[in-house]
N, C-alpha and C positions, 0 to 999 in steps of 0.2 A: 372527585369532580366526576361530571357528565361529560362526554365526549361529545365536541362540538360536531354539529349536522349540518353540511349546504343543503339545504331544502331544494334549492333549484337542480343539484346533481344530482338528487335521491329520485328527484319527480322525473329527471331525463332516464337515469336509469333503469327503473319500475317502466316508463314509454318503452324504450330500447327493448326491454323484456319481452313486453306483450306484442309489439310489433313482430319479434323474433319467431314467437309463438303464432303467429295470423300467418307469416310468409311460410312455414312448417306444414300447415295446415293447407293453404292456397298448393303450393307443390305438391303435396299429396294427392289433392283433388284436381289438380289441371295439370300437371307436369308429366304428362305421357305424350308418347310422341306420336305422330299422324299413324304410322304402321300400326300401334297399339291399339289405338281408336279403331281403326280400320278392322282389325282381326277384331276385334272385340264385336263391331255392330255385325261384321260375316258371320261369327259366331250366333248370335241373337238370332239373324234371319233363318240359320240354318234351324236352331232349335225352336223356333216357332213355325217353320216350315212344316218340321216333323211332327209337333202338335195339331196343326191345323187338317194335315193329312191324316191324322189316327181320329178325327173329330167325328162322333156320330152325331148325324142330323135327322131327326126326326120333325117332319112336316105333315103337311093334310095327306098328300099323296102316297107316303110311305108308312108301313105298319108299327104299331108304338105308340107311346104317349105323344099326345100334342094336338 
């Protein structure tokens, strides 16, 4: 004989599993503290400043192509 399955219970169990996976993904994406976000923003600003400082700019008044 086949096992009797309550479809409502199976549907709710599946929905719970999907919600758990979605919650884990959201925690990974948004679960950082304010200090971590600020540290990352400062690090990105420092990297950008370093790259912009090393940028070579060629214009009509400078020698080089352009």
